[in-house]
C-alpha positions as CSV (number, residue, x, y, z in Angstrom):
1,X,-16.8,-4.0,15.3
2,X,-15.5,-7.7,15.4
3,X,-11.9,-8.5,15.4
4,X,-10.4,-10.1,12.2
5,X,-10.8,-13.1,12.1
6,X,-7.2,-15.3,13.4
7,X,-6.3,-18.4,11.5
8,X,-3.5,-20.9,13.0
9,X,-1.1,-21.5,10.7
10,X,2.1,-23.7,10.9
11,X,5.5,-21.8,10.8
12,X,8.3,-21.9,8.3
13,X,11.6,-20.3,9.4
14,X,13.9,-21.7,12.4
15,X,12.1,-22.8,15.5
16,X,14.6,-20.7,17.2
17,X,12.9,-17.7,15.1
18,X,9.9,-15.7,16.6
19,X,7.9,-12.5,15.6
20,X,5.3,-12.9,17.3
21,X,5.7,-8.9,18.9
22,X,6.7,-7.5,15.9
23,X,3.9,-5.8,13.5
24,X,4.3,-6.0,9.5
25,X,1.8,-3.4,7.7
26,X,2.3,-4.1,3.8
27,X,-0.6,-1.5,3.1
28,X,-1.8,-1.1,0.0
29,X,-0.5,1.6,-1.7
30,X,-3.0,4.8,-1.0
31,X,-4.6,3.7,2.2
32,X,-3.1,6.2,4.9
33,X,0.5,4.4,4.9
34,X,1.9,8.1,5.3
35,X,-0.5,8.8,8.2
36,X,0.5,5.3,9.8
37,X,3.7,5.2,9.6
38,X,5.0,9.5,10.4
39,X,2.2,9.8,13.2
40,X,1.0,6.4,14.8
41,X,4.6,4.0,14.4
42,X,6.3,6.3,16.5
43,X,8.0,5.5,20.1
44,X,5.8,8.2,21.9
45,X,3.0,5.3,20.9
46,X,5.2,2.3,21.6
47,X,6.0,1.7,18.7
48,X,9.9,1.5,16.6
49,X,10.2,1.4,12.8
50,X,13.8,2.3,13.1
51,X,15.8,0.5,10.2
52,X,18.8,2.6,10.1
53,X,17.7,4.9,7.3
54,X,15.1,5.2,4.4
55,X,12.0,2.8,4.5
56,X,13.0,2.2,0.5
57,X,15.9,-0.1,1.9
58,X,12.2,-2.4,2.6
59,X,12.1,-2.6,-1.1
60,X,15.4,-3.2,-1.9
61,X,15.8,-6.1,1.0
62,X,12.4,-8.1,0.2
63,X,11.1,-6.8,-3.0
64,X,13.9,-6.2,-5.4
65,X,15.8,-9.6,-5.0
66,X,15.8,-11.9,-7.6
67,X,14.0,-14.9,-7.1
68,X,17.2,-16.8,-6.9
69,X,18.9,-15.0,-4.6
70,X,16.8,-14.1,-1.5
71,X,18.2,-15.1,1.4
72,X,15.4,-15.2,4.5
73,X,18.3,-15.8,7.0
74,X,20.6,-13.1,5.7
75,X,17.3,-10.8,5.2
76,X,16.3,-11.0,8.8
77,X,19.7,-10.7,10.1
78,X,19.6,-7.2,8.7
79,X,16.6,-6.2,11.2
80,X,17.5,-8.5,14.2
81,X,19.3,-5.4,15.6
82,X,16.7,-3.0,15.5
83,X,14.2,-5.5,16.3
84,X,16.5,-6.4,19.4
85,X,16.9,-2.8,20.4
86,X,13.2,-2.1,20.0
87,X,12.5,-5.0,22.9
88,X,15.2,-3.4,24.8
89,X,13.8,0.2,24.6
90,X,10.3,-1.9,25.6
91,X,9.1,-0.8,21.8
92,X,7.1,-2.8,19.1
93,X,8.8,-3.1,15.7
94,X,7.3,-2.1,12.9
95,X,7.9,-3.2,9.3
96,X,5.8,-0.6,6.9
97,X,5.9,0.2,3.3
98,X,3.1,-0.1,0.8
99,X,5.3,-2.3,-1.4
100,X,4.6,-5.1,0.1
101,X,1.7,-5.5,-1.1
102,X,2.8,-5.4,-4.9
103,X,2.4,-2.6,-6.6
104,X,-0.8,-1.8,-8.8
105,X,0.4,-0.7,-12.2
106,X,2.6,-3.6,-12.5
107,X,-0.5,-5.8,-11.5
108,X,1.3,-6.8,-8.3
109,X,3.1,-9.5,-9.5
110,X,4.8,-10.4,-7.1
111,X,2.8,-9.9,-3.9
112,X,2.4,-13.5,-3.2
113,X,6.1,-14.2,-3.4
114,X,6.8,-11.5,-0.9
115,X,4.0,-12.7,1.2
116,X,6.4,-15.9,1.3
117,X,9.2,-14.5,1.8
118,X,7.9,-12.2,4.4
119,X,7.1,-15.5,6.0
120,X,10.4,-17.5,5.5
121,X,11.6,-14.4,6.8
122,X,9.7,-13.1,9.8
123,X,7.7,-16.0,10.8
124,X,4.6,-15.2,13.7
125,X,4.5,-11.6,13.2
126,X,1.8,-9.9,13.1
127,X,0.0,-8.5,9.8
128,X,-2.1,-5.0,8.9
129,X,-3.7,-4.7,5.9
130,X,-5.8,-1.4,5.1
131,X,-8.2,-1.8,1.7
132,X,-9.8,0.9,0.3
133,X,-13.0,1.0,-1.5
134,X,-11.8,-0.1,-5.1
135,X,-13.0,2.7,-7.3
136,X,-11.8,5.0,-5.5
137,X,-8.5,2.9,-5.0
138,X,-8.2,2.8,-8.8
139,X,-8.6,6.9,-9.3
140,X,-5.7,7.4,-6.7
141,X,-3.0,4.9,-7.6
142,X,-3.4,6.2,-11.2
143,X,-2.5,9.7,-10.1
144,X,0.0,8.3,-8.3
145,X,1.6,6.5,-11.2
146,X,1.7,9.8,-13.3
147,X,2.9,11.5,-10.2
148,X,5.9,8.8,-10.2
149,X,6.7,9.4,-13.9
150,X,4.2,7.2,-15.5
151,X,2.8,8.5,-18.9
152,X,-0.6,6.5,-19.9
153,X,-3.4,7.6,-20.3
154,X,-6.0,6.2,-17.8
155,X,-7.2,3.7,-20.7
156,X,-4.0,2.4,-21.1
157,X,-3.2,1.7,-18.3
158,X,-6.4,0.2,-17.5
159,X,-6.5,-2.1,-20.3
160,X,-3.0,-3.5,-21.3
161,X,-2.9,-4.4,-25.0
162,X,-2.3,-8.1,-25.4
163,X,-2.8,-8.9,-22.3
164,X,-2.9,-12.8,-23.0
165,X,0.5,-12.6,-24.1
166,X,2.1,-11.4,-20.4
167,X,5.4,-10.2,-21.7
168,X,5.3,-7.4,-19.6
169,X,3.4,-6.6,-15.8
170,X,0.7,-4.1,-16.0
171,X,-2.1,-3.3,-14.4
172,X,-5.2,-6.0,-13.7
173,X,-8.3,-5.4,-11.7
174,X,-7.6,-8.6,-9.7
175,X,-4.9,-6.9,-7.9
176,X,-7.6,-5.3,-5.7
177,X,-9.6,-8.7,-5.4
178,X,-8.5,-7.9,-1.3
179,X,-9.7,-11.5,-0.7
180,X,-6.7,-13.5,-2.5
181,X,-4.1,-11.6,-0.8
182,X,-5.8,-11.5,3.0
183,X,-6.7,-15.6,3.0
184,X,-2.9,-15.9,2.2
185,X,-1.7,-14.0,4.9
186,X,-4.1,-15.3,7.3
187,X,-2.7,-19.0,6.0
188,X,1.0,-18.1,6.5
189,X,0.8,-16.2,9.3
190,X,-2.4,-16.3,11.6
191,X,-2.7,-13.0,13.0
192,X,-3.8,-10.5,10.8
193,X,-5.5,-7.7,10.6
194,X,-7.6,-5.9,8.4
195,X,-8.8,-2.7,8.4
196,X,-11.0,0.0,6.1
197,X,-8.9,3.0,4.9
198,X,-12.8,4.7,5.5
199,X,-12.8,3.8,8.8
200,X,-9.8,6.0,9.3
201,X,-11.7,8.9,7.4
202,X,-14.1,8.5,9.3
203,X,-12.4,7.2,12.9
204,X,-9.4,7.8,13.7
205,X,-9.6,6.8,16.9
206,X,-11.3,3.8,16.2
207,X,-9.0,3.0,13.5
208,X,-5.8,3.5,15.7
209,X,-7.1,1.7,18.8
210,X,-7.9,-1.4,16.6
211,X,-4.5,-1.7,16.0
212,X,-3.7,-1.3,19.7
213,X,-5.6,-3.5,20.7
214,X,-4.1,-6.5,17.8
215,X,-0.6,-5.4,19.2
216,X,-2.1,-6.0,22.8
217,X,-0.6,-2.6,23.9
218,X,-2.0,0.2,26.1
219,X,-4.1,2.9,24.1
220,X,-1.5,5.6,22.1
221,X,-0.3,8.6,24.2
222,X,-0.9,10.9,20.8
223,X,-3.3,10.5,17.9
224,X,-2.4,13.4,15.6
225,X,-5.2,14.4,13.2
226,X,-3.2,16.2,10.4
227,X,-4.1,16.2,6.5
228,X,-1.0,14.4,4.5
229,X,-0.8,13.5,0.7
230,X,-3.7,16.1,-0.5
231,X,-5.2,15.5,-3.4
232,X,-3.7,16.5,-6.8
233,X,-5.4,19.2,-9.2
234,X,-6.4,17.1,-12.4
235,X,-5.1,19.5,-14.7
236,X,-1.5,19.2,-12.6
237,X,-1.7,15.2,-13.7
238,X,-2.7,16.3,-17.0
239,X,0.4,17.7,-18.1
240,X,2.6,16.1,-16.2
241,X,1.4,12.8,-18.1
242,X,2.5,14.9,-21.0
243,X,6.0,15.9,-19.7
244,X,7.3,12.8,-18.6
245,X,6.8,11.2,-21.5
246,X,9.3,13.8,-23.2
247,X,11.8,14.9,-20.2
248,X,11.5,11.5,-17.6
249,X,13.4,8.9,-17.4
250,X,12.7,6.3,-15.3
251,X,11.1,2.5,-14.8
252,X,7.3,4.2,-15.8
253,X,8.0,6.6,-18.7
254,X,11.7,5.4,-20.2
255,X,14.0,7.5,-22.8
256,X,12.5,10.9,-22.3
257,X,13.7,13.4,-25.7
258,X,15.4,15.7,-22.3
259,X,16.3,13.7,-19.7
260,X,16.1,15.5,-16.6
261,X,17.0,13.6,-13.4
262,X,14.4,13.4,-10.7
263,X,11.9,15.2,-13.1
264,X,8.9,13.6,-11.4
265,X,9.7,14.6,-8.2
266,X,10.9,18.1,-9.3
267,X,7.4,19.0,-11.1
268,X,5.7,18.1,-7.7
269,X,6.9,21.5,-6.8
270,X,4.3,23.3,-9.2
271,X,1.7,21.9,-7.5
272,X,0.8,25.5,-5.3
273,X,1.2,27.1,-8.7
274,X,-1.7,24.5,-10.4
275,X,-3.7,25.3,-7.0
276,X,-4.1,28.5,-8.1
277,X,-4.5,28.7,-11.4
278,X,-6.8,25.8,-11.9
279,X,-10.4,26.9,-11.7
280,X,-11.8,25.0,-9.2
281,X,-15.2,23.6,-11.5
282,X,-12.9,22.9,-14.6
283,X,-11.1,20.5,-12.2
284,X,-14.1,18.8,-10.7
285,X,-15.3,18.4,-14.2
286,X,-11.8,16.5,-15.3
287,X,-12.0,14.5,-12.3
288,X,-15.9,13.4,-12.7
289,X,-14.6,12.4,-16.1
290,X,-12.0,9.8,-14.7
291,X,-14.3,8.6,-12.1
292,X,-17.0,8.0,-14.7
293,X,-14.8,6.1,-17.4
294,X,-13.2,3.8,-13.9
295,X,-16.7,2.9,-12.8
296,X,-17.7,2.1,-16.3
297,X,-14.6,-0.2,-16.4
298,X,-15.5,-2.0,-13.2
299,X,-19.0,-2.3,-13.7
300,X,-19.1,-4.9,-11.3
301,X,-16.0,-6.7,-10.9
302,X,-15.2,-6.7,-7.1
303,X,-18.6,-7.5,-5.6
304,X,-17.9,-11.3,-5.0
305,X,-14.5,-10.5,-4.1
306,X,-15.7,-8.5,-1.0
307,X,-18.5,-10.4,0.0
308,X,-15.5,-13.6,0.6
309,X,-13.8,-10.6,2.7
310,X,-16.6,-10.0,5.0
311,X,-16.0,-13.8,5.1
312,X,-12.8,-13.2,5.8
313,X,-12.8,-10.5,8.6
314,X,-15.7,-10.1,9.5
315,X,-16.0,-6.3,8.5
316,X,-19.1,-4.6,7.0
317,X,-17.6,-3.1,3.9
318,X,-21.2,-2.5,2.4
319,X,-21.6,0.2,5.2
320,X,-18.0,2.1,4.1
321,X,-19.6,1.7,0.9
322,X,-17.7,-1.1,-1.0
323,X,-20.3,-2.6,-3.4
324,X,-21.3,-6.1,-2.1
């Protein structure tokens, strides 16, 4: 497989700031991020993702601040101690969070803004983007949206009422036109590696090897073969969607009648029960119905974008089932 094209770009940060030895992994959501974070970006393989706490602080520090209050220098100073510690220990520092590619249920409205913040904060860093065939990705992110506490039906999730008014961000097909974000990162950073999630599934060693070569590192010591984030039964998601409306109170489902703290997370503990009680044939029928609805909604929307991704990266997306 050919390496992705590297495009030179100018920097936009202090002249003495150079982060060409660090990796920023921006997602997308539902493309194996948990595997990379928990099993690949580890000291045994030459990486450090230590930031002194949970990865959620990356969202707090980079994605959350208001447009007028974000300070690249102040943000950079928060991470410099961890970057320097990694360097002293002979490790490559990794900043990894799928939220850096935007949040799909809200249309990824801030994905370009986040990219601009990252280049001002960590100029010359290397960027990893993992993509996935769009129908499969939408199906997976809708399920995750319910897991996170959302209560919209699939039809309402896909098509926001009165979208022309733009008063509240919602899902839009453009969020998965990958070429737009890839091109923007290439123009900002230069060194950008794009890999398909399907390659991780088919050839994990080759997938991890591409990242290793991109970072100019020796082969990883361990390539763990584990299953993470297994699919929940569709019946569980159907029931949780209605339960979220009644008992959840978060950004995705506000003002439940009976508000139970951390309801969405607590509901997740019931997964073994649903797996035991749900007939597989019934669950598969529900799954295929969701798949048909998404395919009908998407149609041929992504063909041109996927062709542009091929031109930008050299990836053979058709081999992995992407419409081109």
